[in-house]
C-alpha positions as CSV (number, residue, x, y, z in Angstrom):
1,M,87.4,71.0,83.1
2,S,89.7,70.0,85.8
3,P,88.7,67.2,88.1
4,L,90.1,69.2,90.9
5,I,87.1,71.4,91.1
6,S,84.5,68.7,90.2
7,K,82.2,67.4,92.7
8,Q,80.1,64.2,92.9
9,S,76.3,64.2,92.8
10,T,74.3,63.2,95.8
11,K,70.8,62.0,96.3
12,L,70.0,65.4,98.1
13,R,71.1,67.9,95.4
14,E,73.1,68.3,92.2
15,P,76.7,69.7,92.8
16,I,77.7,73.2,91.6
17,S,79.2,72.6,88.3
18,S,82.8,73.1,87.5
19,A,82.0,75.8,84.9
20,E,80.0,77.9,87.4
21,R,82.7,77.4,90.2
22,L,85.3,78.8,87.6
23,A,83.0,81.6,86.5
24,L,82.4,82.8,90.1
25,T,86.1,82.6,91.0
26,L,87.2,84.5,87.9
27,R,84.5,87.2,88.5
28,F,85.6,87.5,92.2
29,L,89.2,88.1,91.1
30,A,88.3,90.4,88.1
31,S,85.7,92.5,89.8
32,G,87.2,92.8,93.3
33,N,83.6,92.4,94.8
34,S,83.3,90.9,98.3
35,Q,82.4,87.2,98.9
36,Q,79.1,88.3,100.3
37,T,78.2,90.2,97.0
38,M,79.2,87.1,95.0
39,S,77.0,85.0,97.3
40,F,74.0,87.3,96.5
41,S,74.8,87.2,92.8
42,Y,75.1,83.5,92.4
43,R,72.6,82.5,95.1
44,I,75.1,80.4,97.0
45,G,75.9,80.5,100.5
46,R,78.6,82.7,101.8
47,T,80.7,79.8,103.2
48,T,80.3,77.9,100.1
49,V,81.4,80.8,98.0
50,S,84.6,81.0,100.2
51,R,85.3,77.4,99.8
52,I,84.8,77.4,96.0
53,I,87.2,80.4,95.7
54,K,89.9,78.7,97.7
55,E,89.5,75.4,95.9
56,T,89.3,76.8,92.4
57,C,92.4,79.3,92.8
58,L,94.3,76.2,94.1
59,A,93.5,74.0,91.2
60,I,94.2,76.9,88.8
61,W,97.6,77.1,90.4
62,Q,98.5,73.3,90.2
63,V,97.3,73.0,86.7
64,L,98.8,76.2,85.1
65,K,101.9,77.1,87.3
66,D,104.4,74.9,85.4
67,K,103.3,76.5,82.0
68,Y,102.9,80.1,83.0
69,M,105.1,80.3,86.1
70,R,108.0,78.0,85.1
71,A,111.1,79.5,86.9
72,P,114.5,79.6,84.9
73,C,116.7,76.9,85.9
74,L,119.2,76.5,83.2
75,P,122.1,78.8,82.3
76,D,120.6,79.2,78.7
77,D,117.4,80.3,80.4
78,W,118.9,82.9,82.3
79,K,121.1,84.1,79.1
80,N,118.0,84.4,77.1
81,I,116.3,86.7,79.7
82,G,119.6,88.8,79.7
83,E,119.5,89.0,75.9
84,E,115.9,90.2,76.1
85,F,116.8,92.9,78.7
86,M,119.7,94.1,76.4
87,E,117.6,94.3,73.4
88,L,114.5,96.0,75.0
89,W,116.1,98.1,77.6
90,N,119.6,98.3,76.8
91,F,121.1,96.8,80.0
92,P,123.3,93.8,79.9
93,H,123.4,90.7,82.0
94,C,120.0,91.6,83.7
95,I,118.1,88.5,84.5
96,G,115.1,89.9,86.1
97,A,113.7,93.1,87.9
98,I,112.5,92.6,91.5
99,D,110.2,94.4,93.7
100,G,107.4,94.1,96.5
101,K,103.9,95.3,96.1
102,H,101.7,95.8,99.3
103,I,98.4,94.0,98.7
104,A,95.7,95.8,100.8
105,I,93.8,93.6,103.2
106,E,91.3,94.1,105.9
107,C,93.0,93.7,109.2
108,P,93.2,89.9,110.3
109,V,91.7,89.0,113.6
110,N,94.1,89.2,116.6
111,S,97.0,90.3,114.2
112,G,98.0,93.4,116.1
113,S,100.3,95.6,113.9
114,L,102.0,92.6,112.1
115,Y,100.2,93.5,108.7
116,Y,100.3,97.4,109.1
117,N,102.7,98.8,106.7
118,Y,104.7,102.2,106.6
119,K,102.2,103.4,103.9
120,G,99.4,103.5,106.7
121,F,97.2,100.6,105.8
122,F,97.0,96.8,106.4
123,S,98.7,94.7,103.8
124,T,100.3,91.4,102.9
125,V,103.5,91.7,100.6
126,L,103.8,90.2,97.1
127,M,107.5,90.0,96.2
128,A,108.1,89.3,92.5
129,I,110.7,88.9,89.8
130,C,109.8,89.4,86.2
131,N,111.4,89.2,82.8
132,A,111.8,91.9,80.1
133,H,108.3,91.1,78.8
134,Y,106.5,91.7,82.2
135,V,106.2,88.1,82.7
136,F,106.6,86.8,86.3
137,T,109.2,84.3,86.9
138,F,109.4,84.1,90.7
139,V,106.8,85.0,93.4
140,N,106.9,85.0,97.2
141,I,103.4,85.7,98.7
142,G,102.0,86.2,102.2
143,D,104.7,88.1,104.3
144,Y,103.6,90.7,106.9
145,G,103.0,94.1,105.6
146,S,105.4,95.5,108.4
147,N,108.2,93.9,106.8
148,N,110.3,95.8,104.3
149,D,111.3,94.4,100.9
150,S,114.8,93.7,101.8
151,G,113.7,91.5,104.8
152,V,111.1,89.8,102.7
153,L,113.8,88.7,100.2
154,E,116.3,87.8,102.7
155,N,113.8,85.3,104.5
156,S,112.1,84.0,101.3
157,V,112.9,80.7,99.5
158,M,113.8,82.5,96.4
159,G,116.2,84.9,98.2
160,T,117.9,81.9,99.7
161,A,118.2,80.2,96.5
162,F,119.8,83.3,94.6
163,A,122.3,83.6,97.7
164,N,123.2,80.1,97.5
165,N,123.7,80.1,93.8
166,S,121.4,77.1,93.4
167,L,119.3,78.3,90.4
168,G,121.6,77.6,87.6
169,I,122.7,81.3,87.0
170,P,125.7,81.3,84.5
171,D,129.2,82.4,85.6
172,A,130.3,86.0,85.1
173,E,131.1,86.9,81.4
174,P,132.6,89.9,79.7
175,V,130.4,92.2,77.8
176,E,131.0,94.1,74.5
177,G,133.4,97.1,75.2
178,C,134.5,95.7,78.6
179,S,137.0,92.9,79.2
180,I,136.2,92.6,83.0
181,P,133.7,89.6,83.6
182,L,130.3,91.0,84.4
183,P,128.0,88.8,86.7
184,Y,124.3,88.1,85.8
185,F,122.2,89.9,88.3
186,L,118.7,91.3,89.2
187,V,117.9,94.9,89.4
188,G,116.0,96.5,92.4
189,D,115.4,99.7,94.0
190,D,117.3,101.3,96.9
191,I,115.7,99.4,99.7
192,F,117.7,96.2,98.7
193,G,121.1,95.5,99.7
194,L,123.9,95.4,97.1
195,K,125.0,92.0,96.1
196,T,126.9,90.2,93.3
197,W,123.6,88.9,92.1
198,L,121.5,92.2,92.9
199,Q,122.3,95.5,91.6
200,R,120.8,98.9,92.6
201,S,121.5,102.5,91.4
202,F,124.2,104.7,92.8
203,P,122.9,106.6,95.9
204,G,122.0,110.4,95.9
205,R,121.3,112.8,93.1
206,S,124.3,115.2,93.3
207,G,128.1,114.5,93.2
208,L,127.4,111.7,90.8
209,S,129.9,111.3,87.7
210,E,128.3,111.2,84.2
211,A,128.9,107.6,84.0
212,Q,127.2,106.9,87.2
213,Q,124.2,109.0,86.0
214,I,124.0,106.9,82.8
215,F,124.2,103.8,84.8
216,N,121.4,104.9,87.0
217,Y,119.2,105.9,84.1
218,R,119.8,102.5,82.3
219,L,119.2,100.6,85.6
220,S,115.9,102.5,86.4
221,R,114.6,101.7,82.7
222,A,115.3,98.1,83.4
223,R,113.8,98.2,86.9
224,R,110.6,99.9,85.8
225,V,109.5,96.7,84.0
226,I,108.3,95.2,87.5
227,E,106.4,98.2,88.5
228,N,104.8,98.0,85.0
229,A,104.0,94.3,85.6
230,F,102.4,95.0,88.9
231,G,100.3,97.8,87.0
232,I,99.2,95.3,84.4
233,L,98.2,92.8,87.3
234,T,96.1,95.3,89.1
235,A,94.3,96.6,86.0
236,R,93.4,93.1,84.9
237,W,92.5,91.8,88.4
238,R,90.7,94.4,90.3
239,I,90.7,92.5,93.5
240,F,94.1,94.1,94.0
241,S,92.7,97.7,93.6
242,R,90.9,97.7,96.9
243,P,91.3,95.9,100.3
244,I,90.8,92.3,99.9
245,Q,87.8,91.3,102.4
246,D,87.8,88.1,104.3
247,L,91.3,87.1,103.2
248,W,92.2,85.7,106.7
249,K,88.9,83.5,106.6
250,L,90.0,82.3,103.2
251,W,93.5,81.3,104.3
252,K,92.1,79.4,107.4
253,Q,89.3,77.4,105.8
C-alpha cells in the first residue's frame, strides 16, 4: 500500500488503515454517493471522509499517472496512434479525438454564474484527448462550466503545447493515394476552430460534394471515440452520473 495514504499510530487511537481509506475512496467514486453517506457507512466523521478522499485521490494520481496517463512525446508515439486510428477507424494521420464533458456539480459558494453552462446546470469542464482504443492521453480539469470547449482548449496547457508544436508531433507526410504531405492532427466537433493540428467536419448538410460527405463520415467515426470514452468513464465511475456534492469543499480543504 502506498505510504502516501498511510498514517502513523498515536497514543489516543489507531489510524484508519490504508486499505480502508482506499476502499472508501473507490466506493465513493464508483457509487456516486455523497460524502455524508460514506460517513454513515464507514462510521467516520464527515470532515475525515472528505480529507481521506482528497488525499487518496492525490496518491492514486501521483503513483499511477506515469503508467496509465503517459502522454505521447516522441514522433514514433504519435505515429503509432495514427496507425491505430487508420486500422480501426479508417482515418489517416489522426493522433487523437478531443472533446469536452460537463461534469455536473452543486453550485459552489459565491461563484455566481461562472459554473452555469448552456445546458442549464452547474458544471466544471473535463477536456480530454483519447487514442483509438478509448484510452485518455491528455486531460484538462476544472474550467468553469460557462466556458465553451474552444475557449477551454485555447487557455489550457495542452492547447498551448499543441499550438507551439512542443509535443514532438511528426512533420507532415504523404499518405497512400495522395502525394501532398498531410499533417498529423486531432479531430473534434464543430465548436473547435480549424487548425493544421485540429480538423473538424465540413459545415452544413446540404451543398456538400460526395468527397466532402465521405470526409465528414470518416471524421465523425474517428471523433466518436472520445464520446464513447466519456460513456465508459461514466458507466464505471457513477460519481459522474449525478451532480457531485461538496466538490468545492473538497478542493479547498
